[in-house]
N, C-alpha and C positions, 0 to 999 in steps of 0.2 A: 248973294253969290252962292251957287249950288255947290255943296261939298260932296265929293265922291267918298263913299263909305270905305273904311279900311277893309271890311270883309269883301266887298266887290272888287276892290283894287287888288287884293292879294289873290283872289280867284283868277282874275284876268292875267296877272303876271305868271302865276303858276301854269295856267293853260298854255301861255306862250312858250314857257320853258319846256313843258312836256311835248309840245308840238315839235319844237326844234330837235328834241332828242330822237324822234322817229325819222327825221329827214336829213340828219347830218351826213355829209359826204366823206369819203376816204380821200383826204388831200394828197397822200403819197401817190396813189394810183393815177389821180388826175394830173399831178405834176409830171409823172413819167410819160403820160400820153401827150401832154402839151409839148414836151421836149422832143418827141418822136415825130410830130406831124410835119408834113412838107410846108414850108413857109409860103410857097406860091399858090397854095390851094385854099379857098375859103372854107371848104368843108373838110374838117379835120378828124383824125382818129383820136378820140379822147375817152376818158373814163369818169363815170360817177357811180359810186357804189354806196348804197345806204348803209350807215353804221350807227350804232347807238352811242350817244354821248351821255356821260353821267351827269346828273342834275342835282345841285344842292337843294336842300330844303330851305324854304324861306323862314328862318327861325326868328328873325327880328320882326316886331310889329311894324306895319307900314303906316307910320304916323303921318298925319297931314300937317306939315310944319309951316309951309309958306304958300302964299297965294299971289298970283300975278294976273294982270288983265289979259283977256283972250280976244283976238280979233274975231269978227263974225265968221261963222262956219261956212265953208264952201260946200257945194253939193258933192256927194259921193259919185264916183264914176258909175254911169248907168250900165256899162259893160264890165262885168266882174273880171274879165281877162286882161283889163288894162292895168298896168303897173303904175301906181300913183307917185312914187318917189324913187330917186336914184342919188347916189353920192356924187357931189360935184368934185370931190377930191378923194383919192385913195393913195396909200403908200405905193412907191414904185414897184412894178412887177406884178401887180394883182390883175387877174384876168377873170372875166365872168364865165361861169361853168354851168349854171342851172337857173331856170326860171319856172315858176309854178303858180297856178291860181285856182281858187275854188270860189263858189258863190258866197255871197254875204250870208252869215257874218264871219266866214273863215278867212284866214290871212292869205295874202299873196307873198311869194318868197323869191329871193334872189341870192345867189351864192357866188363869191369870188375866191379864187385860190391864188396864193402868192408864194414868195420865196420862203424857204425853210419850213414848208408844210403849213404856212400861214393860211388861215381860213376866216372869211368874213361872211356872215349870214344876216340878211336883212329881211324882216317880215313886216308887212304893212297890214294891220288889222283894222277894219272899219269899226269906229266906236258907235255903239247903239245909242239911241236917243236918251236913255236913262243914265248914260255914262258920259254925256257930252259937256259936263261942266269943266271948270278949270282943272288941268291935269297936274295935281300936286300929290305925288305918290311917295316921296322919299323921306325916310328918317334922316336926320341931319348928317350923320357920317357918310351916307351914301348919296347925298344930293349932288346933282349936276345941274347946271344952268345952260339951257340951249335957247339962244335968242331971247333971253329974259324970262323964260319959262322953266319951271322946276321939273326935273326928271330924276331917274334913279340909275345908279351903277352898282352892280353886285358881282362879286368874284365867283368864278365857276371852277370846278376841278380841272386839272390839266392845263394850267397856264391860260385860263380863259377869263373873259369879262363879258357881262351883258349889260347894255345900256338900253333904257326904255324911256320914251318921252312922246309927247304929242305935239307935232309941229303946227297944227291948225285946228285942233279941237274936233276934227273929223276922223283922223287916222291915229292909231297908236303904232309907233315905230319901235321895233326891237332889233338891236344890232348886237350880234355876238361875235367876239373876236377870240381866236385860238392861235396859239403858237406865234404871238406877236409881241415884240418887246414893248414894255410900257403900254399895255393895252388900254388902260383908262385914258391916258393922254391922247393916244391915237384915236380912240373911240370918240372922245369929245370933239376932236378936230373934224372927224368925219361927220358927226352929228351937226356941227355948226355949218358944214358945207353941203348938207342935204338940200336937194332942190326938187321941185315938182317934175314929174316925168309922165304926164297924162296922155302921151301919144303912143307909148310903147305897149304892144299887146303880146301875150303869150300865144304864139302862133306856130303850131306844129304841122305835121304832114298827114294827120289822120282826122277824120270826122265820122262820128257815128251816123249810120244810115238808119236801119231799123233796130229798135230796141224793144224788149218785152214791155208790155203796158205798165208793169209795176216798177220799171227802172227809168232813170233819167241821167243825163250828163251831169257830173258833179266835180270834174276837175280836169285840168290839162297841165302837162309838165313837159318841158324840153330840156335835155341835159346831155352831157358827154359820156360816151363809152369808148373803150379802146377801138372798137370796130366801126366807129362813126357816131354822129349825133343821133339822139333817140327822141321819139315822141311817145308819150304815154297818156292815154285817156282813162278816166275812171267813170263808172256809173254806180249810183247808189239807189236805194229804194226811193221811189217818188215821194217828194215832200220832206226828205231827210238829206239835204245837200251836204251837210258836214259830217255825216256818219261814215263809217269805214266802207271802202269800196266793196261792192258785190261782184262786179266784173271789171277787169282791166284789159285794155287793148294797147298793144305797143307795136311800133315799127322801128327796127333796130338792125344793127349789123350782125347780130348773133341770134341763134335760135334759143328755145327754152332749155332750161336745165333738165336733163333726162333723169338724173337721180337713180340710175340703174333700171329705169322702166323702158320698155320697148314701145314706140309709137304704133298705134293701130292705123294702118293706111286708110286715107279717105281723100276725096277731092275737096279742095278749098279754093274758092274763086276760080274753078276750072283747072287748077293745077294739082299735081301730086303733093299732098300734105299729110298730116297725121294728127291723131288725138292721143294725148298722154293722160292716163287716168290719174285720179287723186293719189298722192304718194308722199312719202317722207324721204328725206335725203340730207346731204351736207348743208343745204340752205334751210333746213327745217321742213315744215309741212307745206306741200305744194298742192293747190287745187288743180282740177282737171284743166287741160289746155289744148286748144286747137291751134296749129301753126302751119305755115307754108312759106317756102322761100320764093319770093317774087322774081320776075324777070330781071329786075335791077340787081338781084343778089341779096337784097335785104329781106329780113324775116318779119312776117306779120304774125303776131301771136295774140290770142284772146283766151283769157283764163278767168276762173272765178267760181262762185258757188252756184253754178247752174249745170244742167246735164249736157251731154255731148251734143245733142241736137240743137239746143238753144245756143251754145257757144258757136257752133258751126253757122247757124243762121246769122248771128251777129257779125262773124268774120266775113261771110259772103256779102254782107251789105255795108261793110266799112268802105268809106271813100278815101282814096289816097290822093292828096292834094299837095301843091307846092308849099313848103314850110320855110320859115324864117330862121336860119341858123347863122346869119351874118354877124351877130353879136358875140358868138362863142369865141373865147380866147382873147377878148379885147378888154381894155380898161373902159371905164365910163366915158361916153362921148358927150 
């Protein structure tokens, strides 16, 4: 029986924690937006704002203490935008607010917001072949058992808990819970109720048309903002799908942050738009951005580490397509 090394295990868990820190939403703003939306409309005005979450260092060794049998591995989804798992049960009042996916081997993400600023984040990370043995990662005090298999639960700052386990020896699932009473017990119940969800895709309103030869699509995310649901696409250097985005394109109910800069007028998709140069402001350093308000009233923005002409060409060739936002603000179905 293949044993997963302590070094590899700790690296993988640490990567998951660091990834969550960069993507954690502001629960208060999303809750406010949920309470303001018209109940009769499927498209709602909601908010999702990235905020940093403090991460504890994994100080204890990740001992391999217990082993269980593992069923045969199932095939990974061929389409990386397909979400492989969803919770079959969540506490009352939790509503989904965000979905995101990146190519293998990066994780897919889902977020739910609930009462009292409660926050649940689920990441599904494909296990590589060299890590596909029995998933036995927990030192004894932190062990959890999910359907007879050993996983790990660690406390996080700010009334948080992170549970990590592998349901099928193909995906590593990480569930973080914030501002939830008795998070370990709730987390274990959610983990036990986790079910496959291989038909749901991260599907937004944008599609890249023409990209520079050195860039390729590397991620799609759909989430809530106060002025409406948002689609965000990322492109990275070709052959580096998990690297930081070089260019980001978004379709949202709000325009880019000006940060005191004045847009340079220019035509974008045949409409009056503008270019904002690289700048610093309240949100930190901002790369150059091309933006335009479409006929629908929504804002198309392309920003990143490219010159004005390249950003404009990407924006002009973006395709606006029907998106799937029907899941926003709903519990698992």
